N, C-alpha and C positions, 0 to 999 in steps of 0.2 A: 504493500500500500504506500502511495506517495505521501511523504511527510508534508504536513501543512506548513506554509511559510507565513510568519506574522508580518503584516503590512503596517498596522497601527497598534501600538501598545500604549494604553492609557494607565498611568500609574498614580494612584492616590490623588486624583484630580479634584480640585476645589475651585469653585467660582462663587464668591460672595459679593453681594451688592450692599453698600452702606445706605440705609434708609434714614438714619438720624445719628446723632452723636452716641446714642446708647443702643441702637438696634440695627441689625444687619440681616439680610435675606440670604440664606444658604441655598442658592439655586442648584448648585452641584456640590455634593458633600462627600468627599473621599470616595470617588468612583474609580474602580480599576477593572479593566477587562482588555482582551486582545481582539483585534479584527484580522482574520486571515485573508490572504489573497484569494480573489475570486469567490468570496462568500458574501452573503447578505445577512447582516445582523440587524434585527428589528429592536427598536426601543419603544416600549409601550407604557402608557400610564395616563392618568387623568390630566386635564388641563391644569397648568401651573405646577406640574411636578418637576420641571427642569429639563424636559426632553430637548427643546429647541436650544436652550442655553448650552446644554452639553454639546450639541452638534456644532454650534458656533464657536465654542471654546476649543473643540478638537481642531477646527479649521484655523484657529488663531484670530478669528474676527473679534473675539473677546479675550483680553489678557487673563491668564489663569491667576487665581489668588495663591495657589500652591499646587504642587504636584507636577507631573510631566505628561506630555503627549509626544511619543516617539513615532515619527513617520519614516519607515524604512531606515531606522537608526538615527534619524535627525531629530533633535529636540525642537519642536515647532516654536516654543515660547522663548527660546534663547538663540534662535537662528539669526544670522546676519541678513542684510538686505538682498544680497545675491542669492542666498539659499532660499529666502522666502519667495523671491521671484520665481525660482524654479519650482518650489512647492506649490504655488498658486496655479501653475500649469498642470500639475499632477493631481490636484485635489480641487473639486468644484462643488458648488451647492446648487440645488434646485429648490425653489421656494414654493410655498403653499398655494398662493393665489395667482393664477395665470392672468387675471385681469389687472392686477396691480404691479406685477413684476416685469411687464413688457412696456417699453416706452411707446406711448400712443403716437408720438411724432416721428418715429423711425419706421422705415420699411422692415419687413422680415429679413431681407438681405443684410441690412445694416445692423440689426439686432444680433443676428447670428455671427456675422463677420467681425463684430467688435472685439471678440476674444483674440483674433489674430494679431491685433495691434501689439500685444505683449510678446509676440514670437518672431518679430522681425519685419522687414519690408516686403510686402507681397503686392503684386500687380492686381489690377481690377479683375483681369481674367482668372488669375489664380484664386482670388477670393470667391468669385462667382462659382468656379468649379467646386470648391470645397463646400460652399453653401448648398449647392444643388445636391451634392453627395450626401450631406447630412439630412436634408429634407427628404430625400428618397429613403434614407435609412429609417426615418421615423414614420414613414407611410404618407408623406405629403408630396404633392406635385412640385417639381422644381420651379415651374412658372409662378407659383405662389409667392416667390421671393420679392416680387415688386409690390405686394399688397401691404396693408397696414393691419395692426392687431385687431382693430374693431371689426374687421371683415371676417373674422373667424369665430367659430364656436369655442366653448370652454375647453373641450377635449382637444381641438386643433391647436389652441393657444398653448396648452400644456405640452403638446408634441413639439411646438416651436421652442418652448423652454428647455425641453430635453436636448434638442439639436444645439441650442446655444451652449448648454453645459458641456457638450461633447467637443466643441470647437478646438480646445487645446489638447485633445487626446488624453484626458485624465485617466488615472488609475483607480481613483475612488470618487464616488459621488455621495454627498450628504443629501438625502432626499427628505425634506422637511414637510410632512403631511402632503405629498404630491397629488393625492387623489381626493382629499377631503372636500374640495370645492366642486367636485364633479358628480354628475348623476351616476347611479350604480352601474348602468350598462356601459357608460363611458369609462368608469373606473377600471373595469375588467380589461378594456382595450389598452389603456395606458399601462396597467400592470403587466400585461402580456408583452407589450413593446419593451418595457424595462427588463423583463426576464430574457427576452430574445437578445437584446443588446448586451446583457451581461455575458451570455454565451459567446456571441460573435466577437466582442471586443475585449473579453477577459477582464471585465470590470469588477470592482468591489463596491458594495453598497452599505451605508449606514442609513437604515430606513426608519424614520421617526413617524409614529402614528398613534392615535388613540383607538383605532379600529382593530380589535383583536383578530377578526376574520381576515382582514387584509394582511396583517402582519404574519399570520399563520400561513397564508397562501404564498407569500413572496420570500419569507425569511428562512434561512437555514437554522439560525439560532435567534432566540428572543431574550432580551433583558427587560425585566419589569422594574419601573422606576416609581418611587414614592418619596415625595418631599426631598428631592435632591439625591436620594440614595438608590443604588441598585439593590433590590431586595431578593431578586431571584434571576438566574441566567442559566440557559441550557438549550438543548434542541427544542425547536418550536413546538413540535408535536408533543413532546414530553411535558413542557411547561404548561401548555394549554389543555392537555388531556389529564394530567396528573399534577396540578399545582400543589406546591408544598407550603408556600407562604400564605398566611391568612389574607393579605391584601390582594394577592393574585386570585385567590378563591373568590373574594368579594367582587373583583372586576368581572370575572367570568359569570358569576351569579347574576350580576346586574345586566349583562347582555342576554 
């Protein structure tokens, strides 16, 4: 059996927000787990449990209060500018709301091609070729590149968001509630696209959601988060079929 390779190692990670001189919010509180290459780890929990903050801290969008995030051996929170520039190409985030995350004044071509600006000087023809390739990859017609976001449905906008996140050829995607704003039938389409892309492009996902059924469907392993802490982590089927922690049991009972 092939040995799993650790892509991201999260060690005793904390992210606290100061609310007042006497009070702080422990959004992420001493969290530790590994993410292996080519796997999907689901983070599930109720609203306000710290899921999104965890994802953003892993990416370095929020500075860590303490602890470490090691990406392929590099400490994200102590890396220099050159290392962070390279890291941002290899790690991308896909946001929850496809209506708010796409600039309404930009064409689809410009939205997707924007990521190439960090990778060097490319001609217009080279950008167009890459944009068309990515649109086809997510099931959209290349000629759509001249349109604006308001001309698309929610599911199509989320496909555009996926294409944009793939522009830098990343190794890991942080997927922050990527289907919660979509109808159930469209959710399934987007999830299947994400699963196909993982296989084709050898991607790794950190999938954040409050939807237990969605997490079970797409994730190899699931971590259950409560008040900033991971209370349980393991194979998705095991966690959701035989939960050990009382909080996980309550989440499943609520569904």
